[in-house]
C-alpha positions in Angstrom: 0.0 0.0 0.0 1.3 3.5 -0.8 1.4 6.4 1.6 -0.8 9.4 0.8 1.0 12.2 -0.9 0.8 15.5 1.1 -1.1 18.1 -0.8 0.2 21.6 -1.4 -2.4 24.1 0.1 -1.7 26.5 -2.8 -2.4 23.8 -5.4 -5.6 22.9 -3.5 -6.8 26.6 -3.4 -6.0 26.9 -7.1 -8.0 23.7 -7.9 -10.9 25.0 -5.8 -10.8 28.4 -7.5 -10.8 26.8 -11.0 -13.7 24.6 -10.0 -15.7 27.6 -8.9 -14.8 29.4 -12.0 -15.9 26.5 -14.2 -19.1 26.2 -12.3 -20.0 29.9 -12.7 -19.1 29.9 -16.4 -21.2 26.8 -16.9 -24.2 28.4 -15.1 -23.8 31.6 -17.1 -23.8 29.6 -20.4 -26.8 27.6 -19.3 -28.7 30.8 -18.4 -27.9 32.3 -21.8 -29.0 29.2 -23.6 -25.6 28.1 -24.7 -23.8 24.9 -23.8 -20.3 24.4 -22.4 -19.2 22.6 -25.6 -20.1 25.6 -27.9 -16.5 26.9 -28.0 -15.1 30.1 -26.6 -11.9 30.7 -24.8 -10.3 27.8 -22.9 -9.2 28.3 -19.4 -8.1 26.8 -16.2 -7.6 23.3 -17.4 -10.8 22.9 -19.3 -9.1 20.6 -21.9 -10.6 22.6 -24.7 -8.1 23.7 -27.4 -7.6 27.3 -27.2 
């Protein structure tokens, strides 16, 4: 069994911030009638080519 890797608090905060940003962007697109797969700028590890 492997030991757990200690997490960097800065990396965890960045991951949380990006998650909130993606959630808010997704909600805004949904409200406007668009979908997350409709293109636009890539950001914060979305995986979309940009």
